[in-house]
All heavy atoms as TSV, in Angstrom:
chain	resi	resn	atom	element	x	y	z
A	1	MET	N	N	-15.577	31.695	13.027
A	1	MET	CA	C	-16.869	31.648	12.471
A	1	MET	C	C	-17.838	30.901	13.258
A	1	MET	O	O	-17.550	29.744	13.648
A	1	MET	CB	C	-16.806	30.967	11.068
A	1	MET	CG	C	-15.638	31.463	10.205
A	1	MET	SD	S	-15.803	30.730	8.563
A	1	MET	CE	C	-16.146	32.174	7.736
A	2	PRO	N	N	-19.009	31.452	13.748
A	2	PRO	CA	C	-19.944	30.619	14.544
A	2	PRO	C	C	-20.563	29.614	13.699
A	2	PRO	O	O	-20.847	29.730	12.496
A	2	PRO	CB	C	-20.887	31.708	14.961
A	2	PRO	CG	C	-20.651	32.991	14.083
A	2	PRO	CD	C	-19.352	32.786	13.490
A	3	ILE	N	N	-20.826	28.463	14.356
A	3	ILE	CA	C	-21.478	27.400	13.737
A	3	ILE	C	C	-22.862	27.151	14.470
A	3	ILE	O	O	-22.956	27.069	15.639
A	3	ILE	CB	C	-20.571	26.103	13.867
A	3	ILE	CG1	C	-19.192	26.267	13.297
A	3	ILE	CG2	C	-21.337	24.870	13.306
A	3	ILE	CD1	C	-19.169	26.537	11.781
A	4	ALA	N	N	-23.840	26.937	13.730
A	4	ALA	CA	C	-25.225	26.715	14.239
A	4	ALA	C	C	-25.364	25.287	14.687
A	4	ALA	O	O	-25.092	24.427	13.822
A	4	ALA	CB	C	-26.272	27.004	13.175
A	5	SER	N	N	-25.418	25.064	15.971
A	5	SER	CA	C	-25.570	23.740	16.532
A	5	SER	C	C	-26.265	23.864	17.985
A	5	SER	O	O	-26.329	24.974	18.481
A	5	SER	CB	C	-24.218	23.013	16.583
A	5	SER	OG	O	-23.354	23.676	17.627
A	6	ALA	N	N	-26.523	22.705	18.539
A	6	ALA	CA	C	-26.998	22.680	19.842
A	6	ALA	C	C	-25.998	23.173	20.910
A	6	ALA	O	O	-26.394	23.810	21.951
A	6	ALA	CB	C	-27.478	21.267	20.210
A	7	LYS	N	N	-24.785	22.963	20.588
A	7	LYS	CA	C	-23.645	23.401	21.532
A	7	LYS	C	C	-23.043	24.639	20.946
A	7	LYS	O	O	-22.868	24.693	19.714
A	7	LYS	CB	C	-22.606	22.319	21.661
A	7	LYS	CG	C	-23.125	21.011	22.323
A	7	LYS	CD	C	-21.955	20.077	22.327
A	7	LYS	CE	C	-22.449	18.639	22.633
A	7	LYS	NZ	N	-21.448	17.777	22.558
A	8	PRO	N	N	-22.714	25.645	21.726
A	8	PRO	CA	C	-21.957	26.827	21.147
A	8	PRO	C	C	-20.655	26.321	20.561
A	8	PRO	O	O	-19.935	25.611	21.195
A	8	PRO	CB	C	-21.699	27.629	22.424
A	8	PRO	CG	C	-22.636	27.229	23.407
A	8	PRO	CD	C	-22.929	25.774	23.174
A	9	SER	N	N	-20.440	26.603	19.200
A	9	SER	CA	C	-19.292	26.149	18.563
A	9	SER	C	C	-18.822	27.173	17.577
A	9	SER	O	O	-19.538	28.122	17.156
A	9	SER	CB	C	-19.682	24.779	17.701
A	9	SER	OG	O	-20.232	23.889	18.521
A	10	ALA	N	N	-17.538	27.025	17.119
A	10	ALA	CA	C	-16.944	27.945	16.107
A	10	ALA	C	C	-15.981	27.158	15.361
A	10	ALA	O	O	-15.246	26.198	15.839
A	10	ALA	CB	C	-16.341	29.046	16.818
A	11	ALA	N	N	-15.767	27.500	14.133
A	11	ALA	CA	C	-14.604	26.978	13.302
A	11	ALA	C	C	-13.592	28.002	13.269
A	11	ALA	O	O	-13.870	29.190	12.902
A	11	ALA	CB	C	-15.220	26.825	11.863
A	12	LEU	N	N	-12.440	27.711	13.556
A	12	LEU	CA	C	-11.285	28.643	13.685
A	12	LEU	C	C	-10.591	28.564	12.276
A	12	LEU	O	O	-9.425	28.198	12.149
A	12	LEU	CB	C	-10.340	28.365	14.786
A	12	LEU	CG	C	-11.067	28.278	16.225
A	12	LEU	CD1	C	-10.021	27.916	17.253
A	12	LEU	CD2	C	-11.610	29.565	16.527
A	13	ALA	N	N	-11.262	29.112	11.295
A	13	ALA	CA	C	-10.794	29.066	9.931
A	13	ALA	C	C	-9.548	29.882	9.717
A	13	ALA	O	O	-8.748	29.553	8.845
A	13	ALA	CB	C	-11.843	29.545	8.953
A	14	ASP	N	N	-9.111	30.807	10.652
A	14	ASP	CA	C	-7.934	31.591	10.492
A	14	ASP	C	C	-6.713	30.928	11.094
A	14	ASP	O	O	-5.721	31.443	11.235
A	14	ASP	CB	C	-8.149	32.947	10.996
A	14	ASP	CG	C	-8.501	32.979	12.445
A	14	ASP	OD1	O	-9.040	31.976	13.008
A	14	ASP	OD2	O	-8.147	33.979	13.151
A	15	GLN	N	N	-6.925	29.691	11.652
A	15	GLN	CA	C	-5.935	29.005	12.394
A	15	GLN	C	C	-5.625	27.729	11.691
A	15	GLN	O	O	-5.601	26.662	12.298
A	15	GLN	CB	C	-6.318	28.876	13.891
A	15	GLN	CG	C	-6.407	30.134	14.576
A	15	GLN	CD	C	-6.656	30.022	16.057
A	15	GLN	OE1	O	-6.310	28.865	16.585
A	15	GLN	NE2	N	-7.036	30.978	16.745
A	16	VAL	N	N	-5.350	27.852	10.411
A	16	VAL	CA	C	-5.182	26.572	9.525
A	16	VAL	C	C	-3.724	26.001	9.955
A	16	VAL	O	O	-2.789	26.731	9.932
A	16	VAL	CB	C	-5.162	26.897	8.074
A	16	VAL	CG1	C	-4.820	25.665	7.189
A	16	VAL	CG2	C	-6.497	27.489	7.667
A	17	LYS	N	N	-3.754	24.742	10.283
A	17	LYS	CA	C	-2.430	24.098	10.574
A	17	LYS	C	C	-2.614	22.590	10.432
A	17	LYS	O	O	-3.662	22.113	10.376
A	17	LYS	CB	C	-1.997	24.570	12.039
A	17	LYS	CG	C	-3.056	24.114	13.047
A	17	LYS	CD	C	-2.511	24.647	14.474
A	17	LYS	CE	C	-3.685	24.704	15.412
A	17	LYS	NZ	N	-3.362	25.288	16.647
A	18	SER	N	N	-1.427	21.934	10.363
A	18	SER	CA	C	-1.410	20.502	10.362
A	18	SER	C	C	-1.626	20.035	11.799
A	18	SER	O	O	-0.999	20.479	12.722
A	18	SER	CB	C	0.002	20.035	9.817
A	18	SER	OG	O	-0.023	18.749	9.648
A	19	VAL	N	N	-2.431	19.000	11.895
A	19	VAL	CA	C	-2.812	18.558	13.270
A	19	VAL	C	C	-2.487	17.034	13.314
A	19	VAL	O	O	-2.909	16.263	12.417
A	19	VAL	CB	C	-4.268	18.797	13.596
A	19	VAL	CG1	C	-4.700	18.176	14.923
A	19	VAL	CG2	C	-4.564	20.284	13.605
A	20	ASP	N	N	-1.861	16.489	14.239
A	20	ASP	CA	C	-1.748	15.162	14.616
A	20	ASP	C	C	-3.046	14.716	15.403
A	20	ASP	O	O	-3.063	14.853	16.604
A	20	ASP	CB	C	-0.535	14.850	15.370
A	20	ASP	CG	C	-0.321	13.345	15.623
A	20	ASP	OD1	O	-1.170	12.614	15.446
A	20	ASP	OD2	O	0.884	13.025	16.033
A	21	TRP	N	N	-4.087	14.276	14.627
A	21	TRP	CA	C	-5.260	13.922	15.205
A	21	TRP	C	C	-5.165	12.949	16.334
A	21	TRP	O	O	-5.912	13.130	17.359
A	21	TRP	CB	C	-6.259	13.375	14.153
A	21	TRP	CG	C	-6.430	14.410	13.058
A	21	TRP	CD1	C	-5.748	14.575	11.870
A	21	TRP	CD2	C	-7.459	15.392	13.070
A	21	TRP	NE1	N	-6.264	15.714	11.219
A	21	TRP	CE2	C	-7.236	16.267	11.837
A	21	TRP	CE3	C	-8.441	15.877	14.001
A	21	TRP	CZ2	C	-8.027	17.314	11.501
A	21	TRP	CZ3	C	-9.209	16.969	13.567
A	21	TRP	CH2	C	-8.969	17.612	12.350
A	22	LEU	N	N	-4.308	11.994	16.249
A	22	LEU	CA	C	-4.205	10.957	17.300
A	22	LEU	C	C	-3.575	11.599	18.518
A	22	LEU	O	O	-4.084	11.243	19.650
A	22	LEU	CB	C	-3.512	9.746	16.845
A	22	LEU	CG	C	-4.157	8.880	15.629
A	22	LEU	CD1	C	-3.230	7.760	15.222
A	22	LEU	CD2	C	-5.438	8.396	16.097
A	23	ALA	N	N	-2.494	12.259	18.372
A	23	ALA	CA	C	-1.794	12.783	19.520
A	23	ALA	C	C	-2.675	13.746	20.301
A	23	ALA	O	O	-2.622	13.851	21.445
A	23	ALA	CB	C	-0.505	13.495	19.117
A	24	ARG	N	N	-3.490	14.576	19.556
A	24	ARG	CA	C	-4.292	15.513	20.226
A	24	ARG	C	C	-5.701	14.987	20.705
A	24	ARG	O	O	-6.509	15.677	21.300
A	24	ARG	CB	C	-4.560	16.734	19.262
A	24	ARG	CG	C	-3.290	17.532	19.028
A	24	ARG	CD	C	-3.579	18.605	18.081
A	24	ARG	NE	N	-4.567	19.543	18.669
A	24	ARG	CZ	C	-4.416	20.773	19.076
A	24	ARG	NH1	N	-3.170	21.332	18.870
A	24	ARG	NH2	N	-5.374	21.519	19.530
A	25	GLN	N	N	-5.916	13.742	20.416
A	25	GLN	CA	C	-7.184	12.972	20.730
A	25	GLN	C	C	-8.392	13.829	20.317
A	25	GLN	O	O	-9.313	14.079	21.194
A	25	GLN	CB	C	-7.214	12.711	22.353
A	25	GLN	CG	C	-6.033	11.855	22.701
A	25	GLN	CD	C	-6.000	11.653	24.259
A	25	GLN	OE1	O	-6.647	12.379	25.021
A	25	GLN	NE2	N	-5.276	10.659	24.630
A	26	VAL	N	N	-8.426	14.188	19.058
A	26	VAL	CA	C	-9.509	14.969	18.453
A	26	VAL	C	C	-10.852	14.218	18.547
A	26	VAL	O	O	-10.783	12.895	18.354
A	26	VAL	CB	C	-9.166	15.355	16.946
A	26	VAL	CG1	C	-10.374	16.123	16.382
A	26	VAL	CG2	C	-7.934	16.160	16.953
A	27	GLN	N	N	-11.860	14.833	18.930
A	27	GLN	CA	C	-13.235	14.280	19.024
A	27	GLN	C	C	-14.298	14.983	18.146
A	27	GLN	O	O	-14.081	16.186	17.941
A	27	GLN	CB	C	-13.754	14.268	20.421
A	27	GLN	CG	C	-12.838	13.592	21.395
A	27	GLN	CD	C	-13.438	13.686	22.916
A	27	GLN	OE1	O	-14.446	14.279	23.141
A	27	GLN	NE2	N	-12.676	13.042	23.850
A	28	TYR	N	N	-15.141	14.230	17.592
A	28	TYR	CA	C	-16.169	14.767	16.616
A	28	TYR	C	C	-17.091	15.602	17.551
A	28	TYR	O	O	-17.398	15.264	18.713
A	28	TYR	CB	C	-16.965	13.594	16.172
A	28	TYR	CG	C	-18.195	13.944	15.417
A	28	TYR	CD1	C	-18.071	14.374	14.072
A	28	TYR	CD2	C	-19.559	13.912	15.920
A	28	TYR	CE1	C	-19.127	14.782	13.302
A	28	TYR	CE2	C	-20.575	14.282	15.143
A	28	TYR	CZ	C	-20.368	14.636	13.800
A	28	TYR	OH	O	-21.518	15.037	13.174
A	29	LYS	N	N	-17.331	16.807	17.021
A	29	LYS	CA	C	-18.145	17.834	17.802
A	29	LYS	C	C	-19.515	18.101	17.200
A	29	LYS	O	O	-20.503	18.526	17.783
A	29	LYS	CB	C	-17.491	19.176	17.939
A	29	LYS	CG	C	-16.139	19.135	18.772
A	29	LYS	CD	C	-16.534	18.749	20.168
A	29	LYS	CE	C	-15.140	18.896	21.043
A	29	LYS	NZ	N	-15.437	18.776	22.382
A	30	GLY	N	N	-19.624	17.780	15.909
A	30	GLY	CA	C	-20.857	18.016	15.247
A	30	GLY	C	C	-20.753	18.193	13.813
A	30	GLY	O	O	-19.757	17.751	13.251
A	31	GLN	N	N	-21.740	18.794	13.045
A	31	GLN	CA	C	-21.639	18.896	11.692
A	31	GLN	C	C	-22.124	20.289	11.245
A	31	GLN	O	O	-22.938	20.887	11.864
A	31	GLN	CB	C	-22.624	17.885	11.063
A	31	GLN	CG	C	-22.589	17.754	9.555
A	31	GLN	CD	C	-23.403	16.669	9.104
A	31	GLN	OE1	O	-23.953	15.888	9.869
A	31	GLN	NE2	N	-23.493	16.424	7.802
A	32	VAL	N	N	-21.385	20.853	10.217
A	32	VAL	CA	C	-21.587	22.097	9.760
A	32	VAL	C	C	-22.666	22.033	8.576
A	32	VAL	O	O	-22.757	21.036	7.975
A	32	VAL	CB	C	-20.461	22.962	9.282
A	32	VAL	CG1	C	-19.494	23.295	10.453
A	32	VAL	CG2	C	-19.812	22.262	8.130
A	33	THR	N	N	-23.358	23.090	8.241
A	33	THR	CA	C	-24.331	23.130	7.143
A	33	THR	C	C	-23.482	23.344	5.861
A	33	THR	O	O	-22.219	23.814	5.977
A	33	THR	CB	C	-25.224	24.241	7.248
A	33	THR	OG1	O	-24.584	25.554	7.203
A	33	THR	CG2	C	-26.057	24.108	8.541
A	34	ALA	N	N	-24.079	23.193	4.755
A	34	ALA	CA	C	-23.294	23.355	3.482
A	34	ALA	C	C	-22.899	24.831	3.289
A	34	ALA	O	O	-21.779	25.096	2.835
A	34	ALA	CB	C	-24.189	22.982	2.349
A	35	ALA	N	N	-23.819	25.726	3.759
A	35	ALA	CA	C	-23.514	27.187	3.651
A	35	ALA	C	C	-22.261	27.495	4.565
A	35	ALA	O	O	-21.431	28.269	4.230
A	35	ALA	CB	C	-24.608	28.054	4.032
A	36	GLU	N	N	-22.207	26.981	5.852
A	36	GLU	CA	C	-21.123	27.284	6.775
A	36	GLU	C	C	-19.839	26.693	6.186
A	36	GLU	O	O	-18.755	27.354	6.247
A	36	GLU	CB	C	-21.381	26.592	8.089
A	36	GLU	CG	C	-22.628	27.279	8.806
A	36	GLU	CD	C	-23.049	26.483	10.092
A	36	GLU	OE1	O	-22.988	25.257	10.127
A	36	GLU	OE2	O	-23.619	27.121	10.970
A	37	LEU	N	N	-19.881	25.459	5.609
A	37	LEU	CA	C	-18.634	24.894	5.022
A	37	LEU	C	C	-18.071	25.690	3.941
A	37	LEU	O	O	-16.975	25.982	3.704
A	37	LEU	CB	C	-18.929	23.382	4.515
A	37	LEU	CG	C	-17.820	22.738	3.889
A	37	LEU	CD1	C	-16.587	22.611	4.982
A	37	LEU	CD2	C	-18.165	21.320	3.526
A	38	GLU	N	N	-19.029	26.178	3.044
A	38	GLU	CA	C	-18.586	27.020	1.902
A	38	GLU	C	C	-17.919	28.287	2.383
A	38	GLU	O	O	-16.904	28.725	1.813
A	38	GLU	CB	C	-19.834	27.416	1.041
A	38	GLU	CG	C	-19.599	28.193	-0.178
A	38	GLU	CD	C	-20.741	28.421	-1.021
A	38	GLU	OE1	O	-21.538	27.480	-1.197
A	38	GLU	OE2	O	-20.901	29.569	-1.415
A	39	GLN	N	N	-18.476	28.911	3.440
A	39	GLN	CA	C	-17.886	30.101	4.044
A	39	GLN	C	C	-16.501	29.853	4.679
A	39	GLN	O	O	-15.570	30.604	4.449
A	39	GLN	CB	C	-18.782	30.690	5.038
A	39	GLN	CG	C	-18.313	31.964	5.660
A	39	GLN	CD	C	-19.283	32.539	6.727
A	39	GLN	OE1	O	-20.136	31.935	7.078
A	39	GLN	NE2	N	-18.984	33.841	7.111
A	40	ILE	N	N	-16.424	28.707	5.282
A	40	ILE	CA	C	-15.072	28.372	5.933
A	40	ILE	C	C	-14.076	28.031	4.789
A	40	ILE	O	O	-12.891	28.549	4.790
A	40	ILE	CB	C	-15.217	27.078	6.724
A	40	ILE	CG1	C	-16.103	27.376	8.035
A	40	ILE	CG2	C	-13.825	26.484	7.082
A	40	ILE	CD1	C	-16.613	26.083	8.697
A	41	GLN	N	N	-14.530	27.405	3.695
A	41	GLN	CA	C	-13.617	27.099	2.663
A	41	GLN	C	C	-13.129	28.423	1.898
A	41	GLN	O	O	-11.908	28.573	1.541
A	41	GLN	CB	C	-14.241	26.210	1.547
A	41	GLN	CG	C	-14.401	24.780	2.111
A	41	GLN	CD	C	-15.287	23.857	1.220
A	41	GLN	OE1	O	-16.158	24.421	0.536
A	41	GLN	NE2	N	-14.857	22.730	1.217
A	42	ARG	N	N	-13.925	29.371	1.760
A	42	ARG	CA	C	-13.699	30.666	1.213
A	42	ARG	C	C	-12.609	31.424	2.101
A	42	ARG	O	O	-11.589	32.014	1.541
A	42	ARG	CB	C	-14.828	31.578	1.018
A	42	ARG	CG	C	-15.711	31.294	-0.276
A	42	ARG	CD	C	-16.693	32.494	-0.545
A	42	ARG	NE	N	-17.511	32.911	0.632
A	42	ARG	CZ	C	-18.719	32.408	0.948
A	42	ARG	NH1	N	-19.265	31.465	0.189
A	42	ARG	NH2	N	-19.318	32.849	2.005
A	43	VAL	N	N	-12.771	31.451	3.320
A	43	VAL	CA	C	-11.831	32.044	4.311
A	43	VAL	C	C	-10.372	31.365	4.189
A	43	VAL	O	O	-9.410	31.960	4.126
A	43	VAL	CB	C	-12.320	32.031	5.750
A	43	VAL	CG1	C	-11.221	32.479	6.699
A	43	VAL	CG2	C	-13.515	32.942	5.760
A	44	VAL	N	N	-10.422	30.005	4.261
A	44	VAL	CA	C	-9.132	29.216	4.161
A	44	VAL	C	C	-8.431	29.511	2.798
A	44	VAL	O	O	-7.272	29.750	2.804
A	44	VAL	CB	C	-9.421	27.777	4.419
A	44	VAL	CG1	C	-8.145	26.965	4.216
A	44	VAL	CG2	C	-9.851	27.511	5.844
A	45	ALA	N	N	-9.203	29.509	1.740
A	45	ALA	CA	C	-8.590	29.724	0.427
A	45	ALA	C	C	-8.005	31.183	0.332
A	45	ALA	O	O	-6.868	31.248	-0.107
A	45	ALA	CB	C	-9.739	29.616	-0.606
A	46	ALA	N	N	-8.666	32.175	0.890
A	46	ALA	CA	C	-8.116	33.517	0.937
A	46	ALA	C	C	-6.836	33.515	1.788
A	46	ALA	O	O	-5.820	34.221	1.413
A	46	ALA	CB	C	-9.199	34.487	1.499
A	47	LEU	N	N	-6.870	32.847	2.887
A	47	LEU	CA	C	-5.667	32.851	3.780
A	47	LEU	C	C	-4.378	32.185	3.169
A	47	LEU	O	O	-3.377	32.646	3.475
A	47	LEU	CB	C	-6.006	32.246	5.119
A	47	LEU	CG	C	-6.987	33.032	6.021
A	47	LEU	CD1	C	-7.411	32.189	7.197
A	47	LEU	CD2	C	-6.341	34.250	6.515
A	48	ILE	N	N	-4.645	31.140	2.352
A	48	ILE	CA	C	-3.495	30.433	1.863
A	48	ILE	C	C	-3.227	30.861	0.366
A	48	ILE	O	O	-2.353	30.396	-0.299
A	48	ILE	CB	C	-3.627	28.911	1.896
A	48	ILE	CG1	C	-4.885	28.402	1.014
A	48	ILE	CG2	C	-3.851	28.419	3.339
A	48	ILE	CD1	C	-5.015	27.016	0.909
A	49	GLY	N	N	-4.028	31.920	-0.169
A	49	GLY	CA	C	-3.609	32.410	-1.337
A	49	GLY	C	C	-4.235	31.694	-2.595
A	49	GLY	O	O	-3.618	31.848	-3.599
A	50	ARG	N	N	-5.232	30.987	-2.387
A	50	ARG	CA	C	-5.851	30.296	-3.535
A	50	ARG	C	C	-7.149	31.042	-3.951
A	50	ARG	O	O	-7.778	31.662	-3.113
A	50	ARG	CB	C	-6.188	28.872	-3.194
A	50	ARG	CG	C	-5.023	28.071	-2.861
A	50	ARG	CD	C	-5.215	26.658	-3.376
A	50	ARG	NE	N	-4.043	25.966	-3.322
A	50	ARG	CZ	C	-3.898	24.728	-3.436
A	50	ARG	NH1	N	-5.059	23.952	-3.467
A	50	ARG	NH2	N	-2.757	24.112	-3.428
A	51	PRO	N	N	-7.404	30.959	-5.326
A	51	PRO	CA	C	-8.608	31.580	-5.821
A	51	PRO	C	C	-9.912	31.012	-5.410
A	51	PRO	O	O	-10.000	29.869	-5.001
A	51	PRO	CB	C	-8.382	31.674	-7.246
A	51	PRO	CG	C	-7.361	30.730	-7.589
A	51	PRO	CD	C	-6.636	30.485	-6.232
């Protein structure tokens, strides 16, 4: 899902997995809008079988 930001970004909502944030040295990239977050949450819910 494309994310509107100054840098080209995407949320890989179809790649839900557990992540060891420290081991992967995850860095903050930006912030999604409320509408983008809602869309991401709908996709994730569908993928894991939640209404």
